[in-house]
VOGU-3710 file (C-alpha; in Angstrom, 3 decimals, decimal comma):
1> rfaaaldahv> -18,276/45,612/119,336  -15,491/45,796/116,766  -13,607/43,021/118,582  -16,695/40,838/118,162  -16,889/41,789/114,475  -13,307/40,561/114,031  -14,097/37,126/115,507  -14,990/34,750/112,664  -16,385/32,186/115,113  -18,825/34,791/116,420
11> mgprlsvaln> -19,725/36,310/113,063  -20,112/33,155/110,964  -23,459/32,090/112,489  -24,697/35,676/112,642  -23,952/36,235/108,963  -25,844/33,032/108,144  -28,880/34,237/110,110  -28,831/37,732/108,588  -28,397/36,425/105,032  -30,793/33,502/105,551
21> tshrpchvld> -28,236/30,900/104,461  -27,067/27,567/105,819  -24,100/27,443/108,189  -20,890/28,192/106,276  -17,191/28,530/107,119  -16,299/32,141/107,910  -12,953/33,933/107,686  -11,908/37,547/108,247  -9,897/38,651/105,194  -9,414/42,351/105,859
31> akyepgiras> -10,465/45,116/108,225  -10,192/48,878/108,522  -10,718/50,781/111,729  -10,484/54,577/111,893  -11,430/55,674/115,424  -14,359/58,041/115,341  -14,801/57,623/111,584  -15,591/54,069/110,507  -15,024/50,390/111,173  -15,445/47,811/108,422
41> vlyqhgadli> -14,588/44,138/107,924  -14,300/41,962/104,826  -15,520/38,403/105,402  -15,354/35,255/103,324  -18,565/33,435/104,162  -18,593/30,184/102,262  -17,990/31,220/98,648  -19,225/34,798/99,238  -17,257/37,946/99,999  -19,175/40,181/102,394
51> rgdllapdsp> -18,442/43,742/103,443  -19,660/44,568/106,940  -19,860/48,125/108,278  -20,276/48,570/112,030  -23,321/50,595/113,081  -23,802/52,527/116,273  -26,173/50,622/118,612  -29,018/53,114/118,117  -28,466/54,116/114,471  -30,856/53,001/111,723
61> pgrarvvtdr> -29,453/51,106/108,718  -28,485/53,381/105,873  -27,886/52,000/102,407  -28,026/48,270/103,094  -31,152/46,298/103,977  -29,333/43,340/105,563  -28,113/43,938/109,112  -26,607/41,578/111,685  -27,432/41,719/115,369  -24,855/41,999/118,200
71> prmelsvfph> -22,879/43,699/116,739  -25,105/45,588/114,352  -23,452/45,659/110,930  -24,689/46,641/107,488  -23,853/43,844/105,044  -23,062/44,098/101,336  -22,483/40,876/99,384  -19,892/41,145/96,585  -20,122/42,480/93,896  -22,497/44,932/95,570
81> dpdlptlpla> -20,611/47,636/97,454  -22,320/50,908/98,403  -19,191/52,906/97,542  -18,500/51,111/94,232  -21,766/51,524/92,296  -20,279/50,507/88,926  -18,653/47,309/90,251  -21,376/44,835/89,138  -21,018/46,086/85,551  -17,227/46,263/85,665
91> itasvmgpqi> -16,843/42,574/86,567  -19,432/41,337/84,061  -17,637/39,495/81,251  -20,270/40,348/78,619  -19,783/44,051/79,415  -15,997/44,193/79,792  -14,999/41,843/76,970  -16,379/43,926/74,072  -15,149/47,193/75,606  -11,564/45,998/76,048
101> aqlsstltpt> -11,616/44,400/72,599  -12,305/47,848/71,198  -9,667/49,532/73,360  -6,745/47,225/72,552  -4,910/48,006/69,317  -2,634/44,937/69,502  -5,302/42,224/69,127  -5,882/40,338/65,918  -9,458/40,205/64,579  -9,754/36,620/65,888
111> qrralsrrcr> -8,547/37,630/69,367  -10,904/40,614/69,342  -13,904/38,398/68,590  -12,820/35,871/71,238  -12,489/38,570/73,888  -15,891/39,988/72,984  -17,629/36,607/73,215  -15,588/34,490/75,643  -14,092/36,913/78,150  -13,349/35,480/81,589
121> vallryrpgk> -13,090/37,580/84,747  -10,932/36,596/87,748  -10,893/38,623/90,961  -7,377/39,629/92,058  -7,995/42,069/94,894  -10,915/43,692/96,668  -10,531/46,706/98,948  -14,040/47,404/100,247  -15,246/50,886/99,404  -12,044/51,736/97,537
131> rvtvrlgtpv> -10,992/49,581/94,611  -11,349/46,213/92,903  -8,718/44,662/90,640  -9,629/41,901/88,175  -7,856/39,988/85,417  -9,607/39,550/82,077  -8,693/37,158/79,291  -9,857/34,302/77,087  -8,951/30,607/76,872  -7,860/31,020/73,224
141> seasyvakvy> -5,341/33,849/73,659  -2,330/34,515/75,877  -3,197/38,223/75,913  -4,765/39,240/79,224  -5,591/42,496/80,956  -5,839/43,929/84,446  -8,787/46,231/85,110  -9,087/48,448/88,190  -12,492/49,657/89,318  -12,369/52,866/91,376
151> hdpakaaava> -14,827/54,281/93,893  -14,325/57,809/92,551  -14,667/58,647/88,823  -12,283/61,580/89,314  -9,663/59,237/90,800  -9,998/56,879/87,823  -9,638/59,809/85,414  -6,548/61,088/87,257  -4,910/57,638/87,190  -5,670/57,281/83,467
161> heaqafgria> -4,196/60,724/82,759  -1,035/59,932/84,703  -0,722/56,559/82,962  -0,607/58,255/79,569  2,195/60,534/80,779  4,140/57,644/82,286  3,887/55,812/78,978  6,721/58,047/77,774  9,144/56,492/80,296  7,859/52,926/79,997
171> rygalrlapt> 11,392/51,777/79,049  13,947/53,586/81,172  17,057/51,589/82,143  15,955/48,512/84,125  12,572/50,131/84,815  9,468/48,983/82,949  5,821/49,984/83,374  2,755/47,969/82,463  1,242/49,396/79,244  -2,068/51,178/79,780
181> vghlpeisvv> -4,780/50,063/77,367  -7,410/52,666/78,147  -9,972/54,311/80,403  -13,686/53,494/80,667  -14,992/56,661/82,364  -18,645/55,596/82,483  -17,794/52,733/84,862  -14,688/54,261/86,544  -12,290/51,630/85,172  -8,662/51,837/84,035
191> vqqsihgqpl> -7,325/48,915/81,972  -3,686/47,801/81,690  -2,001/44,945/79,900  -1,216/42,035/82,206  2,490/41,450/82,848  4,202/38,137/83,605  7,047/37,805/86,070  8,005/36,926/89,650  6,852/39,279/92,423  9,709/40,434/94,621
201> dsllrasgwn> 7,753/39,685/97,813  7,354/36,010/96,820  11,102/35,768/96,208  11,771/37,262/99,648  9,681/34,467/101,188  11,432/31,711/99,224  14,257/29,546/100,515  17,030/27,356/99,131  20,779/27,075/98,794  21,031/30,002/96,344
211> waaavaeavr> 18,306/32,061/98,004  20,531/34,785/99,503  22,347/35,598/96,265  19,141/35,619/94,208  17,364/37,871/96,693  20,284/40,276/96,926  20,427/40,613/93,148  16,655/41,056/92,893  16,667/43,785/95,549  19,521/45,572/93,760
221> laasalaqlh> 17,558/45,443/90,513  14,403/46,777/92,178  16,380/49,582/93,864  17,970/50,488/90,539  14,553/50,685/88,874  13,191/52,875/91,677  16,219/55,187/91,452  15,682/55,495/87,708  12,097/56,539/88,366  13,328/59,232/90,776
231> rgpmvstrmr> 15,898/60,486/88,264  13,493/60,368/85,332  11,463/63,171/83,800  8,789/64,713/86,020  5,811/63,519/84,013  3,397/63,494/86,955  1,152/66,501/87,604  0,229/65,531/91,189  2,104/66,753/94,245  2,918/64,364/97,129
241> pvekelhrfr> 5,064/66,347/99,579  6,763/64,174/102,190  5,951/66,614/105,013  2,213/66,275/104,329  2,489/62,475/104,533  4,360/62,689/107,843  1,733/64,977/109,373  -0,942/62,566/108,131  0,873/59,725/109,926  0,976/61,825/113,101
251> aralricavd> -2,775/62,522/112,894  -3,479/58,796/112,580  -1,266/58,055/115,578  -3,252/60,567/117,647  -6,514/58,814/116,727  -5,005/55,452/117,708  -4,116/56,914/121,133  -7,848/57,243/121,792  -8,224/53,465/121,411  -4,903/52,039/122,632
261> sqvgdqllgv> -2,706/54,544/124,441  0,355/52,265/124,519  0,417/51,541/120,784  -0,665/55,095/119,971  2,126/56,621/122,057  4,717/54,418/120,340  3,463/55,411/116,885  3,275/59,049/117,904  6,909/58,857/119,006  7,900/57,458/115,609
271> aerllqtfda> 5,926/60,206/113,847  7,626/62,920/115,908  11,094/61,500/115,192  10,340/61,339/111,473  9,187/64,964/111,452  12,339/66,046/113,316  14,502/64,055/110,897  12,725/65,610/107,933  13,370/69,119/109,278  17,085/68,308/109,638
281> fpvslpgvvh> 17,506/67,166/106,020  18,861/69,627/103,440  16,522/70,705/100,657  16,695/68,154/97,829  15,678/68,188/94,200  12,068/67,341/93,301  11,331/64,156/91,411  8,667/61,552/90,724  7,921/59,208/93,633  5,894/56,009/93,534
291> gdckpgqfll> 3,834/56,786/96,642  3,118/53,177/97,654  6,459/51,416/97,269  6,718/47,896/98,734  8,112/44,525/97,542  4,784/43,395/96,077  4,900/46,291/93,604  8,033/44,953/91,857  7,641/42,239/89,218  10,905/40,643/88,029
301> anastvylld> 10,684/39,921/84,302  14,277/38,724/83,815  17,805/39,325/85,117  17,905/42,907/83,857  14,293/44,091/83,800  11,797/44,848/86,550  8,236/46,140/86,256  7,053/48,659/88,840  3,303/48,340/89,376  0,401/50,379/90,779
311> fdhcgvsrs> 1,039/54,081/90,226  -2,240/55,111/91,851  -0,405/57,160/94,510  2,462/58,542/92,449  3,351/62,220/92,360  6,108/64,782/92,626  8,064/65,163/95,852  11,557/65,887/97,085  13,427/62,573/97,263
//
């Protein structure tokens, strides 16, 4: 049933029937499958983003009223998401513009009025049931903001608290952090100032005669910034022990074995080797870790400055 849900050619017509729309192009943008827990797919159906949650054949629909047939899936059309109840408000320009205008202390009175009255919202990323990231700005000002909408108010509050602490190391060697503008607890939103630069992952995909040298220098700069984070003051209050993450990886590999024994066994072997390697390492000093480090999290501002983004999973660990 999940294989059918991942087939856009199968699901396109069925989404049209369930939503009572004309035939539209359909694409699968994202999917999450946790054996025995949940299976969900994010579709682009025409201009709409649709979250689909797989139902057991005999289970009644829960929160959603729109359900496909064969396979049976609960559908939620963006911005409605059963796990993100504040999302419709958080992406409404007339709601967000005035709130951010009040939060930001760097805007002129003219920019504040423009943001209140002419705010524009652009979707950057949607993780169904988890988080939505949008950019907000106006056509009359270069100032723009990135707002993250969280599924859990406590998670949003924790991220906002950490952001205030990290503000003290916003300029540390080559490392820079996006300034946090504020927290809107009633709609589970954290707002940061938008940063301009070149993402490291886009540079890694580029080509040209000077590509190798530019990439090597960019990677060195990113590594330097990450090392400075590890050596910096322990401003985080959350703990992210490496051993816990490795055991979590092992538990996921065991669940995958129930679905695909060959892939699951390979992942389980990797997990076991990582745990053995961890046990063999000497005890190291604790420090702040990013928690979700990958090339897309590094934004190159210039030849000596790199912004490290998305500290949602940061914490203290031994590195």
